[in-house]
N, C-alpha and C positions, 0 to 999 in steps of 0.2 A: 505493499500499500504507501502512496506517496503519502506524505506528511497532512496534505490536506482531508485527504479521504479517512485519514486515521482522526484528524480534526472532528470531523464530520458524525463519522459513525460513534466517537465517544460520547458526544456530547446527544446526540439525537437516539440512543439506546439500540444501536446498532453492532456489530460484530467488529470491533478494528481486530489485527491480528496484533497489536499492541497498545495503548491506551495512548492516546497523544501525552508526552513529555514539556509538563509546561510546572517546573517547581517553584517558579516567582524571581521576583528578579530585585535589584535591591537598589537603593538610591543614593546618592553622591556621598555620605559619611559612610555609609555601610562598603561600598569600594575603596575607601580611603582607610579604613578599617582591613578590609580584607590583605590590600598591599603590604601589612605589616605584617600579616600572618601566613603566607605564601603564599598568594597569589601576586604572579609578576607582572610587573609594572608592563604599558604596554601589549597588550593581550586579549583579542575579544575574551571577558571573562566566562561566557556561555561554553563557547564551542572548547576550551581550555579544560573549563567544569567535563565535558563530553569527554575528549581525552582523558584525564585522570580518572574515571570512571568505568571507561570500555565501553562506550556508547560511539555511534559512527556521528561523524561528523556531515552534515548534506550542504553541499554547495547551495541550494538556494535560504540555507541561513542570512544571506546577506541582504533575500530579495526583502521588498517594503513587506510588512504583516499589515499597513495599515493604507488606503489611500486619502492622497491629500485632497481634503477638502474642508473649508473654512466654513462656520459656521460662528465664527467671532465676528465683532466691531470691526467695519472697515469702513472709514479710517476709525484706527483705534483711537483715547485719548490719551495726549500727549502723560510721558513719565518722566516724574521731575519728583526730586526731593523736597519738602518744603520746608524741614525745620530739622536737627539735627543735636540731640541732647542725652544726655542721659544713659549712652548707650543703645540708642536707639533711632532710627529714621521716621521722621513722619513724611509718606507720602503719596502720591497721587499716581492712580497704577492706572493700565494701559484702557481699563473697564471701568475707568472714570470715578473709582472709590479713595475714601484719602483710608491709609490703610498705614497701621503702627509694625513694624519689625524690626527686630537686634542688628546694630550694626553690623553682624557679622556677617548680615547678607546684604546683597543692592537688591534691585527693583526686580530682575532676572530670575529672582526666586519666587516675584508673586506670579510670572508669565505659567510656568508648569510646576506639576510636584517632582523637582527633581531630587527634592530633600526632603527631613522632615524640618519643617520652621511653622512657629507658634505666629500668629498674626493679631492684631489689634485690627478693630474695625470702629473708624469713626465717624462715618459720613457717606452715603449711595448718591449714585446720580441721578434716581427716577423719584424725587419725593411728590412731585403735583399732575398735573395732566398735562401741563407744557414741558413736562421737561420729560413725558414718556414720550409725547412727540419727536422733538429733537434726535430722542434715544434711537426711536424707530427711522429716523433718515440714516442708521448706521449699518441697516440690515437690509441692503439692497439684493436679492436673489438674483439680479443680474449683472453684480459688479465681477468682473474677468476674473480676480484676484481668489476668486472663490474656489478658483476650480485651476487643474494642470494648465499648462500653457499650451502644450497641444493637445486636447480632451481626446480627440479621436485617433491620432495614434496610439496615447498612454491608455486606452480601455481596450483598443486593440489588443495590444499586447498582454495585455491582463488575464484573455479571455481563455486561454489554455496555457495553467499554471498549474506546480504542484503543490504550490506552496500557499499555505491561511491568507486567505485577503478581507479584512474588515473597516467601519469605520466608528467611529466613537461621535454621539450627536447629547449636546446638552442638554437636560432634559425640562419641562418646563417646570417646576420645582427648582432646578441648578439653572433657570435665564432668571427667572424671576427673582431669587435672592441675589443675586450679583447683580441687578440691577437696584433693587430696592431695599435690600439688607435683611438679614434673617426674623429678627424681630417684628419687623417693618411691614414685612411679608405676612408671616401672620395674623395682626391687628387687621391690617387691611382683607384679609378673607371673611375677617368677622365684621369687617367696620363697614366696609366697599369691596363686597364680592362682584359685584357689575364691573368695575373697575379691573380685577382680578381677572374676574370671567375674559374682558376686554386684552388683556395682555397674554392670557395662555393662549387663544387663539389666534393671536396674531402670529404665536412663537410655532404653535400645531402649523398653517400656513405656510410660515416662511420655509421650515426645515422642510417639508413636504414641497415647496420651491424648489429649492435646492438640491433636492434627491433627484427629483423630475428632471434634472439635465443629465444626470451618470448612471442611472439606474436599472435603465433600459437597453445602455451598452457593455453594462459589465455583470456579471453574476457575484454579485457579495456576500462569502458564506458569516459573515457575522455581523452584527450591528451592537454595539456595546450604548444603550442609553444610561447617559449619570446622572444619578439625582441626591447620592448622601442626603437620603430623608430621615435617619431612626437615630434616637440616643443609645444609653447604651442598653437600657430595659425597655423604650416602648418608641412609637413611632414618632415624629416631630411635629404629625396633625394628622387629625382626628378622619377614619376611612370615611367620613361623609363628606371631609374637606378631599381627601383622595379622589374621590369619584365624581364631585362637580367640578374639580377643578383640572385636577391631572388625567385622571384615567380617558377623557376622549382623545388627547393627544396622541399618548401610548397605542393608543385603540387607532387611530387612524393609520399613525404611521406604518404599526406594523401588519394593517392590511395592504397599506402598498407594497410594503417592505416583499414580504412573504407573496405576494402576486407579481413579483419582479425572480422571484425562485431565491430571495436569500432565507436560507431556512433556520438562522439560529436569532433572535431578538434575546438580548441578555440585560436585564439592566443591574447596574452597579449603584450597591449601596453600602454604607459603614453601619455600624449599628444593631440592635435589634430588629432582624426583621421579619419576624412568626406572624402578625399582625398582618403584614405586607402583601406576604406572597398571593395570599386568595385573592388579591385588587392586581397583582398585576397577571396571574392566571386569569382572572376576567377579561382582561387586556389583550390575553392572547401571546402574555411574556412569556418562554418557553426557556429561562435561562436566568440566573443569580450570578454576581461575585461581589464579594469576595465571602461571606459567610463568617462572619469573626467571632470565633471560641469566647472571646473577654465581652464580648457583648449578651452571652448569654444562648446562643447559634447553637443548636444541636443538630445536625448536617444528619444524624443518624433517624434522628427522632423527626422531622420534617420529611426524609423520604417515607417512612411509614404513614406519617399523616398524608402527604401530596402526591404522593406513589410516581407516575410518570409525567405527570403533568407540568415538572417543575426538574430542569436539568442544574447541574453545580459546578461551581469550578472554585477552587480556593479547598478553606474549610478545613484545615489542620492548623492547628494553635502555634502562633509564632511563640509562645512561652517557652511550650515543649521542645523545638528546635532548638532555644539557648539554652536549655537545659544541656540536651543533649544526651548520648546514651541510654539506659534504658527506660526513664521519661520518654525521651523522643520516638522509640521503638512502639512502646505502648499508647503512644497518640496515636501514633501511624493503622498500627493493628485496630486501635480502637473506630477509624473512620474508613478505610480505606477497603477493605473486604465487604463489607456489608454491602458498602454503592458498590462497588465493581461488580455486583455479582446478578443486579440485574442493567447496570449501565445507568448513562446518562451523568457521567459524574466525571473531569477531570482533576485529579487530588493537585494540591497546591499549597506554597503559605497563602496564611489568611489575611494577607493584605502585605506592601511592600514590604520587603526582606526590612527589618530594621539591624542597625550596627551590633546589636547586642549577642546577634547572633554570628558566632564566628565562620570564619572562613574551614577550618576541619571541620566543624558542625555541620556548616550544609553542605559540605562533600559528602561528608557521612548517610546526612538526611538523603543526599538525592543520587546515592548507590542504593540503600535499601528503598528509596520509591521505584530506581530501574528495577529492581527485582519485580516490588510488588505489582510491577505495571506490563511486566512481560519482553522488558530490554535487556533483564541481564539473566 
């Protein structure tokens, strides 16, 4: 099987020759620690890892796993430092928010999750209807920069491929939170529901318009909807609010993606997702990641409750990986055999791999994972 076939069979309850190998990946600080613990400098960590444990290194690993498609603000807001005091920067980020971060970092750390960085938000760009009208101007689906320069040639080259290809979409909760702020958005859902519905409907239609330009020319293997909508023990908003404001977006996207031949629509949320999974299933979402154990998620219990209506990626407790040894082995035995029995699971670390997971422990974990998933 190709990696692409293996990925699809693993998540779609099929019969892969070996389960798709995706142990999880490090952030910047993790890589820095690993380079002091045995990982050589100037190597691709994943290819080196595979050689260390005896897995084949596929030449297609250099191919892109995501298709460049921008759902962001064009143009973005100007990134600028507003003040610097007491070891912190106060900055305006590219999304228009006023954010405070440690001066160990700079504004580039606000563009993507390249490391574990704590932030404090002070102000958001959408507070009034007038702010919203200005914000909408930055989301033109016809802006050429949203797509590859030579779209036809790019999509044609990707049709016959052996590697996995997917895209990420900011979900409606994620997008509105960026515009309004988390607390402000929650208050608006209670006090200004029509305004929230207007924003959510705009986002639903904008994403569909962007997708329409490419999904007929390329069959995506998966789409990840990024939402991050749960705390450690509860969802951030009620099921009624989810159904009112978010579910129509998800359902519209899922329907169009499935029509185009994309078989997997995955929702990415940290926190406890037990009360959210039924709502995702209602909307047609058929997989989720990363299933954090520390938030109270029990992936084995979820399988018993939801059966084959939901597939999973992740779900292995990062804290057990940090401890290594027998603790790590027990965690993998707890999770992997019960789920692999009927499929619909790609095991891996339940979030970005943190720096307290040492390189030796990570190698041991990956070797054991490879054994349990049919690679060794």
